[in-house]
C-alpha angles and dihedrals in degrees: 000000000000120000117254121226112258122205108194131208107198124204113200130019104204126122095308095038092053090045090054091049091054093045092050090051088059096047107059092156089071092074091221126127133179106238098179139004122208117207134168106219113069093184099054115110112238135194095237129052125279096247089074092065141075129184096204117081091206091066085071102030093051096042107106092197091063108085099169129051117198112197116200106156130125100228108090095196094050089044091056091051091051096044096046091047091050093050090050088053089056095251122140113239136211118192137177095190107116094178092054094047094045095047095046103029097129094044091050091048091053092048091053090052096043096049096031095231130126130245115196124188111169091141090058093072115039107348108229096011112096097219102134096055091047091051090046098046110022108037120066114209095244091053100051115085103167147354126198135162157132103275102164118073096191096060091041090055091050093048091046091055093048090055103033098041102019090239118163117250091253094049092047091048092051091050090051090050093048090053093048095247093114131038124242085253098041100176093110087065104028093043092056095245096120089051090049093053089051091047090053089056093046091047091057093050094040102047106003093247117139108205132184117234094248091056093065120073114225129184120181135203099257095097099047108126139200092266093061093044091050091047091052095047094047091054096042094249134134128214118231130177101241130190115199144171128184142167117256135183118329113342096335128124126191125207133176146139115234134149109259138199109235126194126218087257091059114096090224091059091079096045101102142157113020093334123123125213130190128189121199123191123199135183095245107021098042111207133359122186126209122189133174145130111300100193141033139074101277099039091052092041089052090059091048089049090051090055091048089051090050090052090055085067093043093252119169137168110264095199089213095165092052091048092056090067095207093174096236116185121219105227134192093190096096113124115235133190108224145163113232119196113204147161115278094246093055097056100099095043092050094050090062091063094057121092087211132005114212102174137003129190132182135184127177094285111019146357145183139242125205120196148095123309135158118255089238092057090045090055090050091051090052091051092047101043103026113182092355088085135040128190136196123197118237097181144303119271142196111013093015096045092088094058104041 
């Protein structure tokens, strides 16, 4: 099949947008050119001349020669307006905005079907790592048991520095901000929200379940304390922010984002710095491991470029797993083995919530409990105690043990 000519209207010219511009300049065989670039700030100095830019979105949306819109802006609400308008105009769309895709997944799916145009968003999940297309094309729903991984490069960088260089959380965070890996207000990353949005996308392509953001529990790394760090280092473990989803009993699926202890035998143990790593487990093929850079201009631009290349061959997601309508139920009844750090006076009350207590430790101010607890009870503890407790996942047990 011959490539079709793509005329691109680009929204946003930040780090990734400029990276994409440079990459496209170096790949003339792709038969894709950027015809117009829409930006917001007229006064900002840019590395290419002013005739490449417009400040009116309609100059792109109403241009019949533009057949692909690439959306690379930060504002999820504005991104949804642009993407939905482009789809209604019959233009194919490539986006890297995970928050926008996760919050409007069903609406975007319906727009693709109604107007018969594709929306691709590989860069919205794990930057350079081609996980979405593999989930979409390679794994059949009845083969895939679980998916888990490090999907946020900023938090992985922070955690790497705390273990490799013994930096404090605050010092590691500042270093990540200085290098551009974390925002000045980093809560989207450090609170686990970015990872949750990516998990929502992966969940749809893994198991065909379309979740809303408030259905998925996410806990970040911003409340990890010295006790947990010391525990990990004494036992030769690392802590990673891990997003995971797995099939449970019957037609249930569990999904959450929680910091996790990983052992040297765990594939994620060696995924450091801004790298992402995802492990899939299937009934027949056992485990597959994907790893790649999860942040940065060129890694993200490479995923956008891959989607543009796919569009030149009229590729689109088929959403086969969603179409099967297997009536999966999102469940919080999975039993997890965790370590909970707590204040000294809360020890006895917390033990009552565990299905099984394996270990308990107290000093003059605080302590920890390790044992088995349901995800639902863990969520309730978080709501009740807030920052007075912190918990780290060890693994999933019982029904989920066979798939993790």
